[in-house]
N, C-alpha and C positions, 0 to 999 in steps of 0.2 A: 505493502500498501505505500502510495508516495504521498509524504505531508509538503506543503509547503510552508517554506522560510518567512516570517514577519520581516517584512521592508521595517530596518530600524532608520528612524530619521537623521539628515547631517540638521547638527546640532548650530543654528545661529546662531553664534557667541556676541555677537553685537547686538542681536534681539534678547539673549539672556542678560548683558549688560544693562539697555535698556528698564530690560524687569530688577533688575535692579536699583538701579537709581530710582522707580517711581516707588520699589518696598520701601523705601528708607524716605523718601521725600511723599510721602503719600498724595501725590498729586504727577497728572499727565501733565500739566501744563509747567511745571518745574523741571520734571525730566527732559521735558524738550528746549527746556532752554539750559541745561547743563550740556548740552549733547546738540547744541547750536541743530535743531531739527524742530520742524514746523511739527506740531500734534496730530496732527494728519498722519502725518508718514508716521511719526512711531504707537498710532494705536494700529495705522497699517502694519506694520513687523509685528508685534505682541498678537492680533489674528493669525498672522502667517504661521507664528509659534504654537499656539495655541492649532492650528488649519495641520502640522506635519505633523505631533503627538495626541492628534483628535480629544485631546480634553480641553475642559481651560485650566490656564494659569491664575486667572485672578474673576474675582467677585466682584461685579461691580453695580454700585446704585447709583442715584444722585448725590449723597452725599459720603461714601464711606468706597473704600478700595481694599479687597481682604483678600490676601493671598490662598489659594487651593493645595491640598498635598504637594499635587505637581511642583506650582508654583512656588512652595516651602525650597523642594525637593533643588530646584532652576538656579533659583536666586543662592542655594547655600555654594553649590556648583563654579556660580556666576562670579561670588566672594573668592571662592579658592582661586581659580582664574584671575580675577583681579590680584588677590597676591602671589604669586606666583612669578604674574610679571612684573609687577614692583620690582620684587626681588631681581628681576633678569634684570631688569632697564638699570636698578642700583648697577649689577656687577657689570654688566656694558660699560659705566658710568666711570666706573673704579677703573677697567683695564683701558677704556680710552683715557682716564686722565694722568694713566703710568706715565713714566720714562722710558723710552726707546735707544737703541742704536749703542753706541762705546761710550763710555768715559775713564780716561788715565789720569790717577791722581796721583801727586808725589809729595811725598812728605819726605821732613831732616827722622834720621835714624832713631833722635830720641824722644818723638810723637810718637813713634808706628803705633806703640802698645796702645796709644791714649787712643789713636785717630782711629785704626782701624776697625774697633767695633761700632763706629759711626758709619765707617761707608759700608761693614757690611753690611747695615742694618739700614743703607739706600737698595743696596742689591736683592735685599730679601723682599723691599716692598715694592719691587721695579724688577718683576721678571722679565722683560722686556731688556731691562737696560742692561749692557755687558760693563762691570769694573775692571779696571786694574789701577788696585796700590803699589806702587813701585819705592824704594829708597831714593830720596834726593841725588846718592851720589852715580844713579842709574839713568837717571833722569835726562831725554833729549828733548831732541824740538819739538817732539808731537808730543805730549803735557798738558794736559785741559787745563787741568789745576795746579798748584806748585804753591806749596804753603814752606818757605823759606826765608834763613836767618837771615837780617838785612841788620842794618848799623841801629844802635838803639835812639840814633839821633832821628833818626826817619819819620815823619809826620806820621806815617801808618805802619810803624813797627810797633811790636804787643809784646813789652817783655812780660817770659816766662816765671809765675810764683812760684817758689819753693818754697819743700818741706824737708825737717830732717825728722828723719825715724832712727827709731831701736826696738831690739829685741826686747820683747817681756819677761826672757830671761836674763836680761842681761843687767851689770848693775853699772850705775855710775860711780865714778871718782869721784867722794865725797869731797866738798867744797866747792864745784867743780857750778858753778851757779847760773855764772855770764855765759854769755854769745860767743866770745873770744874763746872763752875757755872749752866748751862743746866744741866747739868748730879745731880746737886744738888738735880735736884726738884724730884718729886714723876717722877717712869719707871714702867711702866706696856711691860713685857718682852713677849715674844713668845716662845714658848715652853721650858722655860726652867726653874730650879727651882729655888725658891723665895731663894740661901740662894746669899750668896754675888758675885759678877757676875764681873771679871779686863777686864778691855775694856784696852787696846791700841790707844790710839792717834793720826792718824800721820796727819801731814801735812807735807810743804815740807821744815819746816824749823827744827821741832822737832818732836820727839816722849815720850808722855804721856801719864803714866799709871793709871790710879783711878779707883775706885771699888766704884759699885753700890751696891745696897740692893732692886730689883726688891718689888712697894707693890704691883702688879699683876700680875699672870700670869697665859696664856691660852696657847693651842694648836693649836686654832682655830680664822686664824687671824683677820674673818669677830667678833669676840668678842671683838678680840681686838683691831680692830680698830673702835666699837663700843664704845668701854673704854676710849679711848683716847676720840673722838668727844665729850663726852661727860665730859670730863673735869677731870678725872682721875689722867690723870696722861700725860709723853708724853711716844711715841711707838718705841720701842726696838725692831727692827723687822731682821732680815738677807735681805739683800739685793736682790738681787733675788724675794725673797718672796712678796716683798713688790711694785715689779713692777710689776710682777706678777696677782697684786690683781687686781679685776676690778672695788676696791673702794678707790683705792691709790687715786682719783682728789680730795676727800673730804680733803686732806691733802695737807703739806705744809712739805718737806724735811728739817728738823734744820741739822747745820754745816756743808754748803756745804763746806767749804773749807776741809773739817776732811775726814780721811776715818778711819774707826771703825774696831777695829776685837779682837774680844772673844781669850784674851789670851788662855783660858782654854780648852778652843774647838775649835778641828783640826776634819777630818774626810777622808775616806777614803772607795773605792768601793773593797770588796769583794767579791771573784768569787769563790763557792766552787768545788773541786778539782775533785768531781763526775762528776762535771756539763763542764767543763774546752773545753772541746772540741767539745762542743753546737757552732754551727753559732749562734743561737739568743742568746743564756748569753753572748758571743764576744762584740755583736754588742747594746746590750741595756746597758753592762757594760758600754762601750766605750764612750755609749750615755751619763750614770750617769758623768761619767769623764770630761767631759766637759765640763757637767752644772757645776759642783762642781769649777771645774779650773777658771770657769767665773766669781766667785766668789775673785777672788784676789784683794785686794788693788791693780792697778794700779801705 
């Protein structure tokens, strides 16, 4: 015995959206205004929807509009579709706002540990963007953004605020309370040469400049902190590099009443002329500038 399959109606999604609006606004006229249609067109689309399903979706009187069971089901479907469309539109907008292409950023070795997480976050937020972070010593002419060391007298130069830290288990020699006394102890420096470093120590009352010669230098903050922890000396580290380290809880800051600033080192964010018009370059260079400015002594 042959059976005939019932024809499933093609759902008019726009008509369902009209039905959702009618249900919300309780008015054909208001729904028509929302969708920029005439009332007669709205009525025709609803009648066609009812014809497709062979059942009413609305019970209409001169004063009220009431959804039928079929109408309730279609309104629920329409609301789900509207939600999914909103999610899809939001995702498309997010993808459209992401940066694409390539970006090459060079930074000095002493700032690599600090700035690398920020650049990595830019790459994670923009999957279509290929980011390359290289050492300033390896940078060529094709660098888009360069964080470079400049003269402290430069109007754009940003001095780096420093901290001195010590292992929790280490002991300070009795009586060494002054900045000069502490800086006379062995110093482990992050990312600087072993040449003498001139450091300005700023307090509320005075500004003292001292010179220290590091006995140990590395561009890896974990190596430096391990050296400090094992008693090689005190750690001299850019403030935000130290504060961003996951291992900082093993150490305590010394000279908490002082703000230290390297006299010979200041930094600037330089944007290549060939890439200056790119939105991604402007965006990332602005982020880097904000990070550098955040290190200024208060």
